[in-house]
C-alpha positions as CSV (number, residue, x, y, z in Angstrom):
1,M,160.0,359.2,-11.9
2,E,161.8,361.5,-9.4
3,V,163.9,364.6,-10.5
4,L,167.3,365.3,-8.7
5,L,169.4,368.2,-9.6
6,G,172.8,369.3,-8.4
7,I,174.5,372.9,-9.4
8,T,177.7,374.2,-8.0
9,G,179.2,377.6,-8.5
10,K,181.9,380.0,-6.9
11,D,181.1,379.5,-3.3
12,F,177.8,377.3,-3.4
13,T,176.1,374.4,-4.2
14,I,172.5,374.1,-5.4
15,I,170.6,370.9,-4.7
16,C,166.8,370.6,-5.9
17,A,164.3,367.4,-5.7
18,S,161.2,367.1,-7.2
19,K,158.2,367.2,-4.2
20,A,156.2,364.4,-5.7
21,A,156.0,360.9,-4.0
22,M,155.2,358.3,-7.0
23,R,154.4,354.7,-7.0
24,G,154.1,353.9,-10.8
25,A,151.6,356.5,-12.1
26,T,150.1,357.5,-8.8
27,I,151.2,360.7,-6.6
28,L,150.6,359.9,-2.9
29,K,152.4,363.1,-1.9
30,A,152.8,366.6,-3.1
31,S,155.2,367.9,-0.5
32,D,157.7,365.3,-0.1
33,D,161.4,366.4,0.9
34,K,163.7,364.0,-0.5
35,T,166.5,365.4,1.1
36,R,168.9,365.1,4.6
37,N,171.1,367.5,6.3
38,L,174.0,365.5,7.3
39,N,176.1,368.2,9.3
40,K,175.9,371.9,9.1
41,H,177.9,371.7,5.8
42,N,176.7,368.4,3.9
43,L,173.5,367.6,2.0
44,M,172.1,364.1,0.8
45,A,169.4,364.0,-2.1
46,Y,168.1,360.7,-2.7
47,S,165.6,358.9,-5.4
48,G,164.6,355.2,-5.7
49,E,162.5,352.6,-3.7
50,A,160.4,354.3,-0.9
51,G,162.2,351.8,1.8
52,D,165.0,351.8,0.7
53,T,165.7,355.7,0.2
54,T,164.3,356.6,3.7
55,Q,166.3,353.4,5.7
56,F,169.4,354.6,4.0
57,A,169.2,358.2,4.6
58,E,168.6,357.9,7.8
59,Y,171.6,355.5,8.6
60,V,174.0,357.5,6.9
61,Q,172.6,360.9,8.4
62,A,172.9,359.1,11.9
63,N,176.4,357.6,11.2
64,V,177.8,361.0,10.2
65,Q,176.5,362.8,13.4
66,L,177.8,360.2,15.7
67,Y,181.5,360.6,14.0
68,S,180.9,364.1,14.7
69,M,180.0,363.5,18.5
70,R,182.7,360.9,18.9
71,S,185.7,362.9,17.6
72,G,184.7,366.8,18.2
73,T,184.8,367.6,14.2
74,H,182.9,367.2,11.3
75,L,183.3,365.3,8.1
76,G,184.1,367.3,5.0
77,P,182.2,366.8,1.7
78,D,185.0,364.4,0.1
79,A,185.2,362.3,3.3
80,V,181.4,362.0,3.5
81,A,180.9,361.2,-0.1
82,N,183.3,358.2,0.3
83,F,181.7,357.0,3.3
84,V,178.1,356.9,1.6
85,R,179.9,354.9,-1.8
86,G,181.5,352.7,0.6
87,E,178.1,351.8,2.7
88,V,176.3,351.1,-1.2
89,A,179.0,348.9,-1.9
90,K,178.9,347.0,1.2
91,A,174.9,346.8,1.0
92,L,175.6,345.9,-3.1
93,R,177.8,342.8,-2.2
94,S,175.6,341.5,0.4
95,R,171.8,339.8,0.3
96,R,170.0,343.3,0.8
97,P,170.9,346.3,-1.5
98,Y,169.8,349.6,-1.2
99,N,167.9,350.6,-4.6
100,V,168.7,354.5,-4.4
101,N,170.6,356.8,-6.5
102,L,172.4,359.6,-4.6
103,L,173.2,363.6,-4.9
104,L,175.6,364.6,-2.3
105,G,176.4,368.1,-2.0
106,G,178.4,370.4,0.7
107,V,180.9,373.3,0.6
108,D,184.3,372.8,2.8
109,P,183.9,375.4,5.6
110,T,187.7,376.3,5.6
111,T,188.3,376.7,2.0
112,G,184.8,377.7,0.8
113,K,185.1,375.4,-2.0
114,P,181.7,373.9,-3.4
115,S,181.5,370.0,-4.0
116,L,178.7,367.7,-5.9
117,Y,179.0,364.0,-5.9
118,W,176.8,362.0,-8.3
119,C,176.5,358.1,-7.1
120,D,174.1,355.5,-7.9
121,Y,173.0,352.2,-6.7
122,L,175.6,350.1,-8.0
123,A,178.0,352.3,-5.9
124,A,179.6,354.6,-8.7
125,L,180.8,357.5,-7.5
126,A,181.8,360.7,-9.5
127,K,182.6,364.5,-8.6
128,L,181.0,366.6,-11.3
129,P,180.2,370.4,-11.2
130,Y,176.7,369.5,-12.2
131,A,174.5,366.3,-12.3
132,A,170.8,365.0,-12.2
133,H,169.0,361.8,-11.6
134,G,166.0,360.3,-12.6
135,Y,164.0,362.4,-15.6
136,A,165.8,365.5,-15.1
137,Q,168.9,363.9,-16.9
138,Y,166.9,363.6,-19.8
139,Y,166.2,367.2,-20.0
140,C,168.7,369.5,-18.0
141,L,172.0,368.3,-18.7
142,S,172.1,369.9,-22.2
143,I,171.2,373.0,-20.5
144,L,173.6,373.0,-18.2
145,D,176.4,372.0,-20.5
146,K,175.8,375.2,-22.4
147,H,175.2,377.8,-19.7
148,H,177.5,376.5,-16.5
149,H,180.7,377.6,-15.6
150,P,182.8,376.9,-12.5
151,D,182.9,380.9,-11.5
152,I,179.3,381.4,-11.7
153,E,177.4,383.3,-8.6
154,L,174.2,382.4,-6.6
155,D,171.9,384.6,-8.9
156,Q,173.4,382.9,-12.4
157,G,173.0,379.4,-10.6
158,L,169.2,380.0,-9.7
159,K,168.7,381.5,-12.9
160,I,170.0,378.2,-14.8
161,L,168.1,376.2,-12.2
162,R,165.1,378.2,-13.3
163,M,165.7,377.1,-17.2
164,C,166.0,373.7,-16.4
165,T,162.8,373.3,-14.0
166,D,161.2,375.5,-17.0
167,E,162.2,372.7,-19.6
168,L,160.8,369.9,-17.0
169,K,157.3,371.2,-17.0
170,R,157.4,372.0,-20.8
171,R,158.3,368.3,-21.5
172,L,158.0,366.3,-18.7
173,P,154.7,364.1,-19.1
174,I,154.2,363.8,-15.5
175,D,153.5,366.5,-12.5
176,F,156.1,366.5,-10.5
177,K,154.7,368.9,-8.4
178,G,157.5,371.3,-8.3
179,V,160.8,371.2,-6.8
180,L,162.3,371.7,-2.9
181,V,165.5,373.8,-3.1
182,K,168.2,374.0,-0.6
183,I,171.7,376.3,-0.9
184,I,174.7,375.3,0.8
185,T,177.2,377.6,1.6
186,K,180.1,378.2,4.1
187,D,177.6,379.6,6.6
188,G,175.8,376.4,6.2
189,I,172.1,374.8,4.6
190,R,169.4,377.0,4.1
191,E,165.9,376.5,2.3
192,H,165.6,378.5,-0.5
193,D,161.9,379.8,-1.1
194,Y,161.6,378.6,-4.8
195,V,158.3,379.7,-6.4
196,D,157.6,376.9,-8.9
197,D,153.8,377.4,-9.7
198,K,153.9,379.7,-12.9
199,Q,152.6,378.2,-15.7
200,I,155.1,377.7,-18.6
201,L,153.7,378.4,-22.0
202,P,155.2,376.6,-25.2
203,A,157.8,378.3,-26.9
């Protein structure tokens, strides 16, 4: 029931995740952060089984940071995505697979080029200009298909994100408690003050 959305633009990647932590139809927490900063320019958003997601996110975060400490250099978005995919695939072939779906966003600090990777619990990995997991994919991909193009500016990206969240609030039969939005640029990762408590009236 989680909502994960990712949008890339000219020099940025936006990742957003729903704030509601749910078990079935019950909301356990209304301010959950389903993202992890892997390093200065890479972010992971996750959904799936509660224990699997937290354990896997901490494992990936620790290993990416360990690599940086040992080598004195940071992994780029492509390297991070392939490492994560390898870990999901390894677990899938063991007795204890992780039931996690992931969005991996980043910006190459050298070239300034944004990246967004979609990964599911079967270790399928795809590099996409925009992506979604959970119920967001049913309601938002058509909006992104129509309005997204590779050279959009940050303001345009946030406007498209607003269109997506408005559509979710109109049509989604559950209250996902708004979204947490983080923006990745060549300067690093920052949380965006995204006000999502405005009531949406039917069109």
